[in-house]
C-alpha positions in Angstrom: 30.2 161.6 -80.5 28.0 159.3 -78.5 29.2 158.2 -75.1 28.7 154.5 -74.1 27.0 154.1 -70.7 27.9 151.3 -68.2 25.2 148.7 -67.8 22.7 149.2 -65.1 23.4 148.3 -61.6 20.7 145.7 -61.3 22.6 143.5 -63.8 25.4 143.4 -61.4 23.4 142.1 -58.6 25.5 139.0 -58.2 28.3 141.2 -56.8 26.1 142.2 -53.9 25.0 138.7 -52.9 25.8 137.7 -49.3 28.6 135.1 -49.2 27.4 131.6 -48.2 29.2 129.9 -45.3 31.7 127.3 -46.3 31.0 123.7 -45.5 32.4 122.6 -42.1 35.2 120.0 -42.7 34.9 118.7 -39.1 31.6 118.3 -37.2 31.4 119.8 -33.9 30.8 117.1 -31.2 27.3 117.2 -29.9 26.4 116.8 -26.2 25.0 113.2 -26.8 27.9 111.7 -28.7 31.2 113.0 -28.1 32.9 111.1 -30.9 30.9 110.2 -34.0 30.4 106.5 -34.4 32.2 104.9 -37.4 30.2 102.3 -39.1 32.0 99.7 -41.1 30.5 97.2 -43.7 29.8 94.0 -41.8 31.7 90.9 -43.0 29.7 87.8 -44.0 30.9 85.9 -40.8 30.2 88.8 -38.3 26.4 88.0 -38.1 27.1 85.1 -35.9 26.6 86.1 -32.2 29.5 85.3 -30.0 28.7 83.3 -26.8 30.2 84.7 -23.6 30.5 82.9 -20.2 27.8 85.1 -18.7 25.3 84.3 -21.5 22.3 82.2 -20.3 22.4 80.2 -23.5 25.7 78.7 -22.7 24.4 76.6 -19.9 21.9 75.0 -22.3 24.4 74.5 -25.2 27.1 72.8 -23.1 27.6 69.2 -23.7 27.1 67.2 -20.5 30.3 65.5 -19.2 30.4 61.9 -20.2 30.9 59.5 -17.2 34.4 58.0 -17.1 34.7 54.2 -17.1 35.7 52.9 -13.7 38.2 50.2 -13.1 35.5 47.7 -12.3 33.7 48.3 -15.7 36.9 48.1 -17.9 37.9 44.8 -19.2 41.4 43.9 -20.5 41.5 43.8 -24.3 42.7 40.9 -26.3 46.5 40.3 -26.3 47.0 42.2 -23.0 48.4 40.5 -20.0 47.4 41.6 -16.6 50.2 41.4 -14.0 49.1 40.4 -10.4 51.2 42.0 -7.6 52.8 39.4 -5.4 51.4 39.6 -2.0 53.9 39.4 0.9 53.1 36.2 2.9 54.9 37.7 5.9 53.6 40.7 7.9 56.4 43.0 8.8 56.9 45.9 11.1 59.8 48.1 11.6 61.4 50.8 13.8 64.1 53.4 12.9 66.4 55.2 15.3 68.3 58.2 13.7 71.3 60.3 14.8 72.4 57.9 17.5 75.6 59.4 18.9 77.7 56.3 18.4 80.0 55.0 15.7 78.4 52.6 13.2 81.1 50.0 13.7 80.5 49.8 17.3 76.7 49.2 16.8 77.2 46.8 13.9 78.9 44.3 16.1 75.8 44.1 18.2 73.4 44.1 15.5 75.1 41.1 13.8 74.3 39.0 17.0 70.5 39.4 16.8 70.0 39.2 13.0 67.7 36.3 12.1 66.9 35.4 15.8 63.5 35.3 17.5 62.2 38.3 19.5 62.7 36.7 22.9 66.2 35.4 22.2 67.2 38.8 20.9 66.2 40.5 24.1 68.2 37.9 26.2 71.3 38.6 24.1 71.1 42.3 24.3 70.6 42.3 28.0 73.6 40.2 28.7 76.1 41.7 26.2 78.6 44.2 27.8 78.5 46.9 25.1 77.2 50.4 25.4 75.5 50.0 22.0 73.1 47.4 23.4 70.9 50.0 25.1 69.6 51.8 21.9 69.4 48.5 19.9 67.3 47.0 22.8 64.9 49.9 22.8 64.6 49.7 19.1 63.7 46.0 19.1 61.0 46.8 21.8 59.6 49.5 19.5 59.5 47.2 16.5 57.6 44.6 18.4 55.2 47.1 19.8 54.5 48.4 16.4 53.7 44.8 15.2 51.3 44.1 18.1 49.5 47.4 18.3 49.2 48.4 14.6 49.1 45.1 12.8 47.8 42.7 15.6 50.6 40.2 15.5 51.8 37.9 18.2 55.2 38.7 19.9 55.9 35.0 20.3 56.1 34.3 16.6 58.3 37.4 15.8 61.8 37.2 14.4 64.3 39.9 13.6 64.3 39.6 9.7 66.4 42.7 9.0 68.7 44.8 11.0 71.2 47.3 9.5 73.2 50.3 10.6 74.1 53.3 8.4 76.5 56.1 9.0 75.1 59.5 9.9 76.4 63.0 10.3 79.9 63.4 11.6 80.6 66.5 13.7 84.1 67.8 13.7 85.9 69.5 16.5 89.4 70.8 17.2 91.6 69.9 20.2 94.5 72.4 20.8 97.9 70.7 21.3 101.5 71.9 22.1 103.4 74.3 19.9 100.3 75.7 18.4 99.1 72.5 16.8 95.4 71.2 16.6 94.1 67.7 16.5 90.8 66.9 14.9 88.0 65.2 16.9 85.3 63.4 14.9 81.9 62.9 16.7 80.2 60.2 14.6 76.6 59.3 14.6 74.6 56.5 13.0 71.0 55.4 11.9 69.7 52.1 13.0 66.9 50.1 11.4 65.2 46.9 12.7 62.5 44.9 11.0 60.5 42.2 12.6 58.1 39.8 10.8 55.5 37.2 11.9 56.3 33.6 10.6 53.2 32.1 11.7 51.1 33.6 8.9 
């Protein structure tokens, strides 16, 4: 009986081959590039270079600012009506006194006497009237006339008091104690005075 021998060992050489290393799924980062750059396909509109504020070409590509039309060059179009401002024929100067510690009704009876009168006549009336409100009103008329002469170059002899009004100001409230624990209220009133003078010779 013949025995069957195993095939020679050289035919089984593939069993003794050295195993090849498996392909690395992840690349080890190199010293130059820490993360591998990912390149994407460029879109058809990406080839245009974007201009930045620091680019030297932007200074050349800028459109020069067009000069604006001034008021002297502009002409009114057809159908438009130009309105001329009415110039005041009288030159006016004013003076305002605020927070005068006095009732508005007490000052109003003095103001009513000088409204519409000339500057010199108003000074005479204020100096002769026996009211305490004449002093602040007299100073205010002097101030309005000084503003007219120094600031506007007007003549004092041709000035008249065109407008004189008094408005109520802040009222301070106090309490006065009375008998049997009661309290009466005290009102300290104030007012604002306005005097306007104008030159009638112009």
